[in-house]
C-alpha positions in Angstrom: 173.1 7.4 -27.7 174.3 4.1 -29.0 173.8 6.1 -33.3 172.9 2.3 -34.8 170.6 1.7 -32.1 168.4 4.9 -33.1 169.0 4.5 -36.8 167.6 1.0 -36.7 164.8 2.1 -34.1 164.2 5.3 -36.5 163.8 2.8 -39.3 161.4 -0.3 -38.2 159.4 3.1 -37.5 158.9 3.9 -40.5 158.0 0.5 -41.8 155.4 0.8 -39.3 153.8 3.7 -40.6 153.9 2.2 -44.2 152.2 -0.7 -42.9 149.2 1.0 -41.4 149.0 4.0 -44.4 149.5 0.9 -47.3 147.6 -1.5 -45.2 149.6 -4.3 -45.2 148.9 -7.8 -44.4 148.3 -8.2 -40.3 150.6 -10.9 -39.0 149.4 -14.8 -39.3 150.5 -15.5 -36.2 148.6 -12.8 -34.3 145.8 -14.0 -36.3 146.4 -17.5 -34.7 147.1 -15.7 -31.1 143.6 -14.6 -31.2 141.5 -17.0 -32.2 143.8 -18.8 -29.0 143.2 -16.6 -26.5 139.2 -15.7 -27.9 136.6 -16.4 -24.9 134.6 -19.1 -25.3 130.9 -19.1 -27.3 127.7 -18.7 -25.3 127.2 -22.6 -26.5 130.5 -23.6 -25.3 130.1 -24.5 -21.5 133.6 -24.1 -19.6 133.0 -26.0 -16.1 135.6 -25.6 -13.7 136.2 -28.9 -11.4 139.2 -28.7 -7.6 140.4 -32.3 -7.6 143.8 -32.6 -6.0 147.4 -32.7 -5.4 149.5 -33.8 -8.9 150.7 -36.8 -7.4 147.1 -38.5 -6.4 144.2 -39.8 -7.9 141.8 -36.7 -8.1 143.6 -34.9 -10.3 144.4 -37.9 -13.1 140.1 -38.2 -13.0 139.8 -34.9 -13.7 142.4 -34.8 -16.5 140.2 -38.0 -18.3 137.1 -36.2 -17.6 138.4 -33.0 -20.0 139.7 -35.5 -22.5 137.0 -37.4 -22.4 134.0 -34.5 -22.4 136.2 -31.6 -24.0 134.5 -30.6 -27.6 132.3 -28.3 -29.1 129.6 -27.8 -26.7 131.6 -28.5 -23.4 135.3 -27.3 -21.9 136.2 -29.1 -18.3 139.2 -26.9 -16.6 140.4 -29.2 -14.2 142.4 -27.6 -10.7 144.4 -28.6 -8.6 143.0 -28.7 -5.6 144.6 -28.9 -1.6 142.5 -31.5 0.3 138.8 -32.5 0.2 138.3 -29.6 3.0 139.7 -26.9 1.1 137.5 -28.3 -2.0 134.4 -28.4 -0.3 135.5 -24.5 0.9 136.3 -23.8 -2.5 133.5 -24.9 -3.9 131.5 -22.5 -2.1 133.5 -19.7 -2.2 136.0 -19.3 -4.9 135.2 -18.1 -8.4 135.1 -20.3 -11.1 134.4 -23.6 -9.3 131.5 -25.8 -10.3 132.4 -29.3 -9.2 135.1 -30.4 -6.3 136.1 -34.2 -6.2 136.0 -34.7 -2.4 136.0 -37.5 -0.2 132.9 -38.8 1.2 133.6 -38.4 5.1 134.8 -34.8 4.6 130.9 -33.7 4.3 130.5 -35.1 7.9 133.2 -33.0 8.9 132.1 -30.0 7.5 128.7 -30.5 9.1 130.0 -30.2 12.6 131.8 -27.0 12.2 130.3 -23.9 13.3 127.4 -23.2 11.0 128.2 -26.1 9.0 124.5 -27.4 9.1 124.1 -25.3 6.2 126.2 -27.1 3.6 123.5 -29.9 3.5 121.9 -27.0 1.3 124.5 -25.6 -0.4 126.4 -29.2 -1.8 124.9 -31.6 -4.1 126.5 -35.2 -5.4 126.8 -35.9 -9.1 127.9 -39.9 -8.7 129.8 -41.4 -6.1 133.5 -42.0 -7.8 135.3 -45.1 -6.6 136.8 -46.5 -3.2 140.4 -44.7 -1.8 142.5 -46.8 0.1 144.3 -45.7 3.2 148.1 -46.6 2.9 150.1 -46.1 5.8 153.4 -46.5 5.3 156.2 -47.0 7.9 159.6 -47.8 9.0 161.2 -51.2 9.3 160.9 -50.3 13.2 157.0 -50.3 13.2 155.1 -53.7 12.8 151.5 -52.3 13.6 149.5 -49.6 14.4 150.3 -49.5 18.0 154.4 -49.3 17.1 153.4 -46.0 16.3 152.2 -44.7 19.7 154.2 -41.1 20.9 155.9 -41.2 17.1 155.4 -38.8 14.4 153.4 -39.7 11.6 152.7 -37.5 8.8 149.2 -36.4 8.0 149.4 -34.7 5.0 148.8 -30.9 4.6 146.6 -29.3 7.1 143.2 -29.4 5.8 143.4 -32.2 3.2 141.3 -35.3 3.0 144.1 -37.7 3.9 144.6 -35.2 7.3 140.7 -35.9 8.2 140.8 -39.5 7.9 143.9 -40.3 9.6 143.1 -38.0 13.3 139.6 -40.1 13.0 141.3 -43.2 12.4 144.0 -43.0 15.2 141.4 -41.3 17.3 138.4 -44.8 16.9 141.7 -46.6 17.6 142.8 -44.7 21.3 146.7 -44.7 19.7 148.1 -41.0 19.8 150.5 -39.8 17.7 152.6 -36.8 16.8 150.9 -35.3 13.7 153.5 -34.0 11.1 151.8 -32.0 7.9 154.2 -32.0 5.3 153.1 -32.4 1.7 153.5 -36.2 0.5 156.7 -35.9 -1.0 158.5 -34.1 1.1 157.2 -37.0 4.0 158.3 -39.6 1.7 161.8 -38.1 1.9 161.5 -37.4 5.9 160.4 -41.4 6.2 163.1 -42.3 4.2 165.6 -40.0 6.3 164.2 -41.3 9.6 163.0 -37.9 10.6 159.1 -39.5 10.9 158.0 -42.7 11.5 155.2 -43.3 9.0 152.9 -41.4 7.0 149.8 -41.8 5.7 147.8 -41.2 2.6 144.2 -41.5 1.3 144.7 -42.5 -2.0 143.5 -44.5 -5.1 145.3 -47.6 -5.5 148.0 -47.2 -7.1 149.8 -44.5 -6.7 152.4 -42.4 -8.1 154.0 -42.0 -4.6 154.3 -45.1 -4.2 156.0 -46.8 -7.2 159.6 -45.2 -7.6 160.4 -46.8 -3.5 162.8 -49.6 -4.7 162.2 -53.0 -3.0 165.8 -52.6 -1.3 164.7 -49.8 1.0 163.8 -50.7 4.1 159.7 -49.3 4.0 156.5 -51.3 4.5 152.9 -50.8 4.2 151.3 -51.4 8.1 147.8 -53.4 8.3 144.9 -51.6 9.5 142.2 -54.1 11.4 138.8 -54.2 10.1 137.2 -53.0 14.0 133.4 -52.0 14.4 134.2 -48.7 15.3 136.2 -47.8 12.0 133.8 -50.1 10.1 130.9 -47.9 11.2 132.4 -45.1 8.6 134.8 -46.9 6.6 134.8 -50.1 4.5 137.1 -52.9 4.2 140.1 -53.1 1.8 143.1 -54.2 0.9 146.9 -53.7 -1.3 148.9 -56.4 -2.3 151.5 -56.9 -5.1 149.5 -55.8 -8.1 149.3 -52.7 -6.4 152.6 -52.6 -5.0 155.0 -55.2 -6.2 158.5 -53.2 -4.5 156.4 -53.4 -1.1 154.3 -55.7 -0.9 155.5 -59.9 -1.1 153.0 -62.2 -3.9 151.7 -64.1 -1.1 150.5 -61.1 1.0 147.5 -58.8 1.5 147.5 -55.6 3.7 144.3 -55.2 5.3 143.0 -51.4 5.0 140.0 -49.5 5.3 138.6 -47.5 2.3 136.7 -44.4 2.2 134.4 -42.8 -0.9 135.4 -40.5 -3.4 132.8 -38.0 -4.5 132.1 -36.0 -6.7 130.3 -33.1 -6.0 128.5 -30.0 -7.2 127.2 -26.6 -5.9 123.6 -26.7 -5.8 122.6 -23.5 -7.9 119.3 -23.1 -8.5 117.7 -25.0 -11.3 116.9 -21.8 -13.8 120.3 -20.6 -13.2 122.6 -20.4 -16.2 125.1 -22.0 -13.3 122.4 -25.0 -12.5 122.3 -25.4 -16.8 126.2 -25.6 -17.5 126.4 -28.1 -14.5 123.6 -30.7 -15.6 124.4 -30.5 -18.9 128.0 -31.7 -18.1 126.1 -34.4 -16.1 123.9 -35.6 -18.9 127.6 -35.6 -21.8 129.3 -37.6 -18.5 126.7 -39.8 -17.9 126.0 -40.4 -21.7 129.7 -40.7 -22.6 130.6 -43.0 -19.3 131.9 -46.4 -21.1 134.5 -44.1 -22.8 136.0 -43.9 -18.8 136.1 -47.7 -18.3 138.4 -48.0 -21.6 142.1 -49.2 -20.5 144.0 -46.1 -21.1 141.5 -44.0 -18.3 142.9 -44.8 -14.5 141.3 -48.7 -13.3 139.7 -46.6 -10.5 136.6 -45.9 -13.0 136.2 -49.6 -13.6 134.9 -49.5 -9.8 132.3 -46.7 -10.5 128.6 -47.5 -10.3 126.9 -44.3 -11.7 123.2 -45.4 -9.4 125.5 -45.7 -5.8 124.1 -43.7 -3.4 125.6 -41.9 -0.2 124.1 -41.8 3.7 124.1 -38.1 4.3 124.4 -36.7 0.6 121.3 -35.7 -1.6 121.7 -36.0 -5.6 122.3 -33.1 -7.6 118.5 -33.0 -9.5 120.0 -33.3 -13.1 121.8 -36.4 -12.0 118.3 -38.0 -10.3 116.6 -37.7 -13.6 119.3 -38.7 -16.2 119.1 -41.8 -13.7 115.1 -42.3 -13.5 114.6 -41.8 -17.2 117.5 -44.4 -18.6 116.4 -46.8 -19.9 116.5 -50.4 -17.2 
């Protein structure tokens, strides 16, 4: 054994014993670490909100919630999610998840599954947030949706909200495509390499995924026609050059559809601590809502109408009470 290492270790041992024996002052860095790792006080509500992927709108909206609402009485823990269907599942079963951002059409999808009718008793909504646009980015070989028949179209990861909406859209329009389920970043590269013909993505415009595409790249958005069958579930929307200047000419609008994004909560019993935590969040969220409309926040906040209702959904009781009591 190295004699110097033994001597050095012995010396440090003596110093440690001496500090204990003579009451040496604790390391100030240790005090700082204790402050940082201290358990939340009983007066501070910590709420977990499951959002979306790193490149999507959900996580940016959840981050805005944390920035605006974090304070002595409230702490928002924003978590990256894996799509609307998984977010509903996490809201139901994952410890520490109190709220979730999901697509409005996902609840109906879950209700159609075996035993899914029980979902109506377990999920409530605090507010409809905004509409998200359906993006269908394709290579130059595809000019219309029918050109994608029999071709590979990426539906995002399995279980995602995009996968659900893309499935419903192509089924409604009776266009049979070959779905793939790559994450969006991988799918975009495969689209550029010609390995797939298009990628679908439900996200609030403008989404960062498409902001780095060069003008010279032979990619473009395909228009979605407003058929009566689609309009039973979705809203009409457009994409334009202001949203994606590298992909859309200044004098053109691209027709598409939109699906609502929803801030959902678990339906806790009203006399439970978890209910009171979500109620405390709801009060703070509604009272400080104007702060979300400031330029530093995501532009989608300016589309939110707190009073908007959602067919098939039931409002969280504390949210309904707040809206009923607010000054008209």
